[in-house]
C-alpha positions in Angstrom: 1.2 -28.4 17.2 2.7 -25.5 14.7 3.0 -26.7 11.2 6.5 -26.4 9.6 6.0 -23.1 8.1 4.1 -21.6 11.1 7.2 -23.1 13.1 9.6 -21.3 10.8 7.9 -18.0 11.0 7.5 -18.4 15.0 11.5 -18.9 15.2 12.2 -16.0 13.0 9.7 -13.8 15.1 11.4 -14.5 18.2 15.0 -14.2 16.7 13.9 -10.8 15.2 12.4 -9.7 18.5 15.5 -10.8 20.5 17.7 -9.1 18.0 16.0 -5.8 18.7 16.7 -6.0 22.4 20.1 -6.8 21.8 20.3 -3.6 19.4 18.8 -1.4 22.0 21.3 -2.7 24.6 24.2 -1.8 22.5 22.6 1.8 21.5 22.2 2.7 25.0 25.7 1.6 25.9 27.0 4.1 23.2 24.4 6.6 24.1 23.7 6.7 27.7 21.1 9.6 27.4 19.0 7.8 25.0 15.4 7.2 25.9 13.9 4.0 24.6 10.5 3.8 22.7 9.5 0.4 21.0 11.4 -2.0 19.3 9.0 -4.7 17.6 9.7 -7.5 15.2 8.5 -6.7 11.9 8.2 -8.7 8.3 11.8 -9.7 7.5 13.2 -7.7 10.2 12.9 -5.6 13.2 13.4 -2.0 14.4 13.7 0.2 17.4 13.0 3.8 18.1 15.2 6.1 20.3 15.2 9.6 21.5 18.8 10.5 21.4 18.1 14.1 22.4 20.3 16.9 21.3 23.9 18.0 21.3 25.7 20.8 22.9 24.3 23.2 20.1 20.7 22.1 20.6 20.6 20.1 17.3 19.1 16.7 17.3 21.4 13.8 17.6 21.2 11.1 14.9 22.6 7.9 14.1 25.6 7.9 11.3 26.6 5.0 9.0 29.5 4.7 11.4 27.3 4.3 14.4 25.6 1.6 12.6 28.8 -0.4 12.2 29.7 0.2 15.9 26.4 -0.9 17.2 26.3 -4.1 15.0 29.8 -4.9 15.9 28.6 -4.7 19.8 25.6 -6.7 19.2 28.0 -9.6 17.9 29.9 -9.3 21.2 26.7 -9.3 23.4 25.4 -12.3 21.4 28.6 -14.3 21.9 28.1 -14.0 25.7 25.1 -16.5 25.5 22.9 -14.3 27.8 19.6 -16.0 28.7 16.4 -14.1 27.9 14.4 -13.9 31.3 10.7 -13.0 31.7 9.1 -11.7 34.8 5.8 -10.1 35.7 6.1 -6.8 37.8 3.5 -4.7 39.6 2.6 -1.1 38.5 4.8 0.6 41.0 7.8 -1.8 40.3 7.4 -1.0 36.6 7.2 2.8 37.0 10.2 2.6 39.5 12.2 0.5 36.9 11.5 2.8 33.9 11.3 6.1 35.9 13.7 7.5 33.4 12.1 6.3 30.3 9.1 8.8 29.5 7.9 6.7 26.4 7.9 3.5 28.5 5.9 5.3 31.4 3.3 6.3 28.8 3.1 2.6 27.5 2.8 1.5 31.1 -0.2 3.9 31.7 -1.9 2.6 28.5 -1.4 -1.0 30.1 -2.8 0.1 33.5 -5.8 1.9 31.9 -6.4 -1.5 29.8 -7.2 -1.6 26.1 -3.6 -1.3 24.9 -0.7 -3.7 24.7 3.1 -2.7 25.4 3.3 -1.1 22.0 0.3 1.1 22.7 -1.9 -0.8 19.9 -5.5 -2.0 21.0 -5.9 -5.5 22.5 -8.8 -7.2 24.4 -6.4 -9.2 26.3 -6.0 -8.5 30.2 -3.0 -6.4 30.4 0.1 -7.8 32.3 3.0 -5.7 32.9 6.1 -7.9 32.2 9.9 -7.4 31.3 12.4 -9.6 29.5 16.1 -9.2 30.6 19.3 -10.5 29.1 22.9 -9.3 30.2 22.4 -5.9 31.8 19.5 -4.9 29.8 15.8 -5.1 30.6 13.0 -3.9 28.6 9.1 -3.6 29.0 7.8 -6.7 27.0 5.7 -9.6 27.0 7.9 -11.5 24.3 8.2 -14.0 22.9 12.1 -14.3 22.8 14.5 -17.1 21.9 15.8 -18.9 24.9 19.4 -17.2 25.0 21.3 -14.8 22.7 23.3 -17.8 21.2 20.1 -18.5 19.1 20.7 -15.4 17.1 23.2 -16.2 14.4 25.9 -13.4 14.4 26.3 -13.9 10.7 22.7 -13.9 9.8 21.7 -10.3 10.9 22.4 -6.8 9.7 21.4 -3.4 10.6 20.1 -1.8 7.5 19.4 2.0 7.9 18.0 4.7 10.0 15.0 6.9 9.6 13.0 9.5 11.5 9.7 8.2 13.1 7.4 10.2 14.9 6.3 8.6 18.4 3.2 6.7 17.9 3.1 8.0 14.1 1.8 11.6 15.3 3.6 14.5 13.8 2.6 16.5 16.8 4.8 14.2 18.9 8.5 14.1 19.1 10.6 12.8 16.1 12.5 9.6 17.0 15.6 7.8 15.5 14.7 4.6 14.3 17.0 1.6 13.1 16.0 -1.0 10.8 17.8 -4.4 10.9 16.9 -7.9 9.4 17.6 -11.3 11.1 17.4 -14.7 9.6 18.3 -18.4 10.5 21.4 -18.8 8.2 23.8 -16.6 6.5 22.5 -17.7 3.2 18.9 -16.8 4.0 20.6 -13.2 5.0 22.4 -13.0 1.7 19.2 -13.9 -0.5 17.2 -11.2 1.6 19.9 -8.7 0.8 20.1 -9.4 -2.8 16.2 -9.0 -2.8 16.7 -5.5 -1.2 19.1 -4.6 -3.9 16.6 -5.8 -6.6 13.7 -3.4 -4.8 16.0 -0.6 -5.0 16.5 -0.9 -8.7 12.6 -1.3 -9.0 11.8 1.6 -6.8 8.8 3.5 -8.1 10.1 6.8 -7.3 13.3 6.2 -9.1 11.7 4.6 -12.2 8.8 6.9 -12.1 11.3 9.8 -13.0 13.3 8.0 -15.2 10.4 6.8 -17.5 8.7 10.0 -17.2 5.6 8.8 -15.6 5.0 11.4 -12.7 6.7 14.2 -10.9 6.2 16.1 -7.5 6.8 19.7 -7.3 7.2 21.8 -4.3 5.2 24.9 -5.6 2.2 22.3 -6.3 2.7 20.7 -2.8 3.8 17.5 -1.1 1.8 14.5 -2.0 0.0 16.1 -5.0 1.5 14.1 -7.9 1.7 15.7 -11.3 1.1 12.9 -14.2 3.2 13.2 -17.2 2.0 12.2 -20.8 3.4 8.5 -20.0 1.5 8.3 -16.6 -1.6 9.7 -18.2 -1.7 6.6 -20.9 -1.1 4.2 -18.1 -4.1 5.8 -16.1 -6.4 5.8 -19.1 -5.5 2.1 -19.9 -6.4 1.1 -16.2 -9.6 3.2 -16.3 -10.5 1.6 -19.8 -9.8 -1.9 -18.0 -12.0 -1.2 -15.0 -14.9 0.2 -16.9 -14.9 -2.8 -19.1 -14.9 -5.1 -16.2 -17.6 -3.2 -14.3 -19.9 -2.8 -17.3 -19.8 -6.7 -17.4 -20.6 -6.9 -13.6 -23.5 -4.4 -14.0 -22.2 -1.3 -12.6 -23.6 2.1 -13.7 -21.3 5.0 -13.9 -21.6 8.2 -12.2 -19.6 11.6 -11.6 -19.7 13.8 -8.6 -18.1 17.1 -7.6 -14.7 17.5 -5.9 -16.3 19.5 -2.8 -19.5 19.7 -1.1 -21.1 21.7 2.0 -19.9 20.7 5.6 -23.6 19.3 6.1 -23.0 16.5 3.8 -19.8 15.2 5.7 -21.4 15.9 9.0 -24.3 13.6 8.2 -21.8 10.9 6.7 -20.0 11.0 9.9 -16.6 12.0 8.3 -16.4 15.3 10.3 -17.0 13.3 13.6 -14.4 10.5 12.8 -12.2 11.6 9.9 -11.6 15.1 10.3 -7.9 14.8 10.9 -7.6 13.3 7.5 -9.5 16.1 5.6 -8.4 19.2 4.4 -9.5 22.2 6.5 -12.9 23.8 5.2 -13.2 27.1 2.8 -15.7 29.4 3.7 -17.7 31.3 0.8 -21.1 33.3 1.4 -21.2 32.1 5.0 -21.2 28.4 4.0 -18.2 26.0 4.7 -17.2 23.8 1.8 -14.9 20.8 2.1 -12.9 19.0 -0.6 -14.0 15.5 -0.6 -12.0 12.8 1.3 -14.5 9.9 -0.2 -16.9 9.6 -2.7 -19.5 7.4 -0.7 -21.5 10.4 0.5 -22.3 11.6 -3.0 -23.3 8.1 -3.9 -25.7 8.0 -1.1 -27.4 11.2 -2.4 -27.9 9.7 -5.9 -29.4 6.5 -4.3 -31.5 8.8 -2.5 -32.6 10.8 -5.7 -35.2 8.3 -6.8 -37.7 5.9 -4.9 -35.9 2.5 -5.0 -37.5 -1.1 -4.9 -36.1 -4.5 -4.2 -36.6 -4.8 -7.9 -34.0 -2.1 -8.4 -31.4 -3.9 -6.4 -28.6 -4.5 -6.2 -27.6 -1.1 -7.3 -23.9 -0.6 -8.1 -22.5 2.8 -8.7 -19.2 3.3 -10.0 -17.0 6.4 -10.3 -13.1 7.2 -10.8 -13.6 10.1 -8.4 -10.6 12.5 -7.2 -10.4 12.5 -3.6 -8.2 14.7 -1.2 -6.9 13.5 2.2 -4.5 15.4 4.3 -2.0 12.6 4.9 0.7 13.4 7.5 3.9 14.6 6.2 6.0 12.0 7.7 3.9 9.5 6.0 3.9 10.7 2.5 5.8 8.1 0.2 6.0 8.7 -3.3 2.8 7.4 -5.2 2.1 4.9 -2.2 1.0 7.8 0.2 -0.4 10.8 -1.4 -2.8 13.7 -0.8 -4.6 13.7 -4.1 -5.7 10.3 -5.4 -8.3 8.9 -8.0 -10.0 5.9 -6.5 -11.4 2.9 -8.7 -14.4 3.3 -6.5 -17.9 1.9 -6.3 -20.9 1.5 -3.9 -23.2 -1.4 -4.0 -26.5 -1.0 -2.4 -28.2 -4.3 -1.7 -30.6 -6.2 0.9 -29.4 -8.5 3.7 -30.5 -11.5 1.5 -28.3 -10.3 -1.5 -25.3 -9.2 0.7 -23.3 -12.6 0.6 -23.6 -12.9 -3.2 -22.5 -9.4 -3.8 -19.7 -9.5 -1.4 -18.1 -12.4 -3.1 -18.7 -11.0 -6.6 -16.3 -8.3 -5.4 -13.9 -10.8 -4.1 -14.1 -12.7 -7.5 -13.4 -9.2 -9.2 -10.3 -8.9 -7.3 -9.1 -12.4 -8.4 -9.8 -11.6 -11.9 -7.5 -8.5 -11.7 -4.8 -10.4 -9.8 -4.8 -13.2 -12.4 -4.5 -10.4 -15.4 -1.5 -8.6 -13.6 0.4 -11.9 -12.5 -0.3 -11.2 -8.7 0.1 -14.7 -7.3 0.5 -13.9 -3.7 -2.0 -12.1 -1.7 -4.0 -12.3 1.8 -7.3 -11.2 2.5 -7.2 -9.2 5.9 -10.9 -9.3 7.7 -10.6 -6.2 9.9 -13.2 -5.8 12.8 -13.8 -3.1 15.5 -12.6 -3.0 19.1 -15.2 -2.1 21.9 -12.8 0.6 23.3 -13.3 2.5 20.4 -17.0 2.5 20.0 -18.4 6.2 20.0 -14.9 7.7 19.1 -13.0 5.6 16.4 -16.1 3.7 15.5 -19.8 4.2 15.1 -21.5 3.4 18.4 -23.6 0.4 17.6 -22.3 -2.8 19.0 -25.4 -4.9 17.7 -24.7 -4.0 14.2 -20.9 -4.5 14.5 -21.3 -8.0 15.6 -24.2 -8.5 13.1 -22.1 -7.4 10.2 -18.8 -9.1 11.3 -20.6 -12.3 11.3 -21.9 -11.8 7.8 -18.8 -11.0 6.4 -17.1 -14.1 8.2 -19.8 -16.3 6.9 -19.3 -15.0 3.4 -15.5 -15.6 3.3 -16.1 -19.2 4.8 -18.8 -20.0 2.5 -17.1 -18.9 -0.5 -13.9 -20.7 0.5 -11.9 -17.6 0.6 -8.9 -17.8 2.8 -8.4 -14.9 5.2 -6.8 -13.8 8.4 -8.7 -11.7 11.2 -7.4 -8.6 12.8 -8.9 -6.6 15.4 -9.4 -2.6 15.7 -8.8 -1.9 12.0 -12.2 -1.6 10.5 -13.4 1.5 8.9 -15.6 3.8 11.1 -18.8 2.7 9.8 -18.3 -1.3 9.5 -15.8 -4.1 9.1 -13.8 -4.5 5.8 -11.7 -6.8 3.9 -8.3 -5.3 2.9 -6.1 -7.2 0.3 -2.4 -7.4 0.6 -0.6 -8.3 -2.4 3.1 -9.0 -3.2 5.0 -8.0 -6.1 7.1 -10.5 -8.0 10.2 -9.8 -5.9 8.4 -10.2 -2.5 7.4 -6.8 -1.7 4.3 -6.4 0.2 1.7 -3.8 -0.7 -1.8 -2.8 0.6 -4.1 -2.7 -2.6 -7.8 -3.1 -2.4 -10.6 -2.9 -0.1 -14.2 -4.3 0.4 -15.9 -2.6 3.2 -19.3 -3.1 4.8 -21.3 0.1 5.6 -24.4 -0.2 8.1 -24.1 3.4 9.5 -24.3 5.8 6.4 -27.4 4.4 4.9 -29.3 5.0 8.0 -27.8 8.5 8.4 -29.0 9.5 4.8 -32.2 7.8 5.4 -31.7 5.5 2.5 -35.0 3.2 1.9 -36.1 0.6 -0.6 -39.4 -1.1 -0.7 -39.1 -4.6 -0.1 -41.0 -7.6 -1.4 -43.5 -7.3 1.4 -44.3 -3.5 0.7 -42.3 -2.1 3.7 -39.5 0.3 3.7 -36.0 -1.3 4.4 -32.4 0.2 4.8 -30.0 -0.9 2.2 -26.6 -2.4 3.2 -23.8 -0.6 1.5 -20.7 -2.1 0.3 -17.8 0.2 -0.5 -15.3 -1.5 -2.8 -12.1 -0.3 -4.8 -10.5 -3.4 -6.6 -7.5 -1.3 -7.9 -7.3 1.0 -4.9 -6.0 4.5 -6.2 -4.3 5.2 -9.6 -1.4 6.3 -7.6 -0.7 3.4 -5.3 -1.5 0.9 -8.0 0.8 2.4 -10.5 3.4 2.6 -8.0 2.9 -1.1 -7.4 3.0 -1.9 -11.2 6.0 0.0 -11.6 7.9 -2.1 -9.0 6.1 -5.2 -10.0 7.1 -5.1 -13.7 10.4 -3.2 -12.9 9.0 -0.6 -15.6 8.7 -3.2 -18.2 4.8 -3.0 -18.5 3.0 -5.4 -20.6 2.5 -4.3 -24.0 -1.1 -3.1 -23.7 -0.1 -1.1 -20.6 3.1 0.4 -22.1 3.0 4.1 -22.7 4.7 3.5 -25.9 4.3 0.1 -28.1 7.0 0.9 -30.5 10.0 3.2 -31.3 10.9 3.5 -35.1 14.6 4.1 -35.4 16.0 5.1 -38.8 19.6 3.9 -39.5 20.5 7.2 -40.8 18.7 10.6 -41.7 18.0 9.2 -45.3 15.7 6.9 -43.7 13.7 9.5 -41.7 10.8 10.0 -44.2 10.2 6.3 -44.1 10.4 6.4 -40.3 8.0 9.2 -39.8 5.5 7.5 -42.3 5.7 4.2 -40.6 4.9 6.0 -37.2 2.0 7.4 -38.6 0.8 4.1 -40.2 1.3 2.3 -36.5 -0.7 5.2 -34.9 -3.5 4.8 -37.5 -3.9 1.2 -36.7 -4.3 1.9 -32.9 -0.7 1.5 -31.8 1.3 4.1 -29.8 4.4 4.6 -31.7 7.1 7.5 -32.2 9.9 7.9 -34.9 13.3 9.1 -33.2 14.5 11.6 -35.8 17.0 13.0 -33.5 20.6 13.6 -34.6 21.9 10.7 -32.3 23.6 7.8 -34.1 21.3 4.6 -34.5 22.8 2.8 -31.6 22.2 5.6 -29.2 18.7 5.7 -30.3 18.2 1.8 -29.5 19.9 2.5 -26.2 17.5 5.1 -25.5 14.5 3.2 -26.1 15.9 0.3 -24.1 16.2 2.6 -21.2 12.6 3.6 -21.8 11.6 0.0 -21.7 9.8 0.3 -24.9 8.4 -3.3 -25.9 9.5 -3.1 -29.6 12.2 -1.2 -31.7 11.5 -1.2 -35.4 14.9 -0.4 -37.2 14.7 0.8 -40.7 17.2 1.2 -43.4 17.6 0.8 -47.3 16.3 -3.0 -47.3 13.3 -2.0 -45.3 12.4 1.0 -47.3 12.5 -1.1 -50.5 10.7 -4.1 -48.9 8.0 -2.3 -47.0 9.4 -4.2 -43.9 11.0 -3.5 -40.5 13.8 -5.2 -38.5 12.3 -5.8 -35.2 14.2 -5.7 -32.0 12.4 -6.7 -28.7 13.3 -5.4 -25.3 14.3 -8.8 -24.4 17.1 -8.7 -26.9 15.8 -11.1 -29.5 15.5 -10.0 -33.1 13.6 -10.7 -36.4 14.6 -9.1 -39.6 12.3 -8.2 -42.6 9.1 -8.6 -41.0 6.1 -7.0 -43.0 4.8 -4.1 -41.4 1.1 -5.4 -41.4 2.5 -8.6 -39.7 3.9 -6.3 -36.9 0.7 -4.3 -36.5 -1.4 -7.6 -36.1 0.9 -8.9 -33.7 0.7 -6.0 -31.4 -2.9 -5.5 -31.8 -3.6 -9.1 -30.7 -1.3 -8.4 -27.6 -3.5 -5.4 -27.0 -6.9 -7.1 -27.3 -5.7 -9.9 -25.2 -4.0 -7.7 -22.5 -0.8 -9.7 -22.8 2.9 -9.1 -23.2 
């Protein structure tokens, strides 16, 4: 029996899935030539992809704002008809006849016939069954589940949100489809609350705030997905790197540095050329040798491990690096700082024996949790990603025995450590199983952050050995871990998580000194210098703007403290303190303010 929260999610899943079908019916009525792709429920909503073809001039047809309004109105009419969702299984020939004019459905049917994929084209171990669901005049390739009939979709609790382009199966070499996103809830009030959360998310969008707070930019001449960090962004990066180095020093990590590129032989040995080439930049050839910019740090760390004889007494060996990596992410998947082509990774590789594996694996998980507490991340999920047999030798290293062995090792470690996790198939790294960490911001937005990966393949490929306690050579297990992911994605998350109001220790500017008029500029400048000498990041605003305008500008930049100085402050050697939350404190001695901020920096608090 499902628990209450599971039951609620089950109802919402069916409702959203059914709403997607109703939307597809409405679209095909308005666009008879539209070709259907897929329409799954997703977290908080649903979408459906359509190929609308081209107009008489050969231009791609796209949905407009008015289109969405018409489709939404028609959906409510369909829902009012109380049409039953009817399931049936069909033969291959019947399915191909039914969807003879739907090329994307035919491709999905072929996948079902061949086995190993579901009706969305995703890998599955289930025996493929070709089935459809029908309501009213619309029938779709689908295994469900759905609500019993359309009256279970509340007409006042759903809304179509926006449209977007989406490549078929996420491949930019395949057709660009038109996607409609929608959301559906149990009640009108739930819908209202969700729409309010979406509005708040727009205000917190890291792309918008990143520009306003002068943290990062992109430039077309530099290239898409290649961020340029402005001084404020540079400060945030340095603070995060300082934090990671402190945590890793306590945890027994050794820091290393490696080059940005290497000969193709290195990546051939690591397996990246065989399994990861599509995500790598093309090679450059010099003096008859091909070089690649690195997509990963791991091959370099393996070389460092191999540079000296190793004994069980030296293990575990933990090598950490903030290495810059380059990955040729598809253009359609680039998204602000969340999906980039140049990234600095909070990376490390741990080499250990099988006996040490569980302890080391859980130490990494504990490090994640320590970071989560510091940054106020209260909701997270550990996703245990395993392989799929159908990908062996292609997507994954072809060693079923080691896959099963290491997956069981991870499973046991998580259970023994009392760490909740969900298990998903066909999402592992090519060299081993992994834990991916999904986190949620304060407004409920989900992000993929950290990873903890097991590697049973590369140590063997690189001939890595240590002498065990019995005097015999043994292959170490390698853990790839990145608790903070990349600077790019994590800072994007933090911008939205804090709405740009970073805790004091992480704020690019701790204090803005604001003179009441030009007569106080000298005191303001000396005060800013005094604060900087004390380890604070402070600036004096000596511009020609009026005091209120200067205060407003500091508030827009979300500076934690504004120090207003006039005749009284000059005479008394004090400041009038304004905090960004609006509270004030007059006549505060300068040393008292310095001590306040220094304590917050040391404790990494707000």
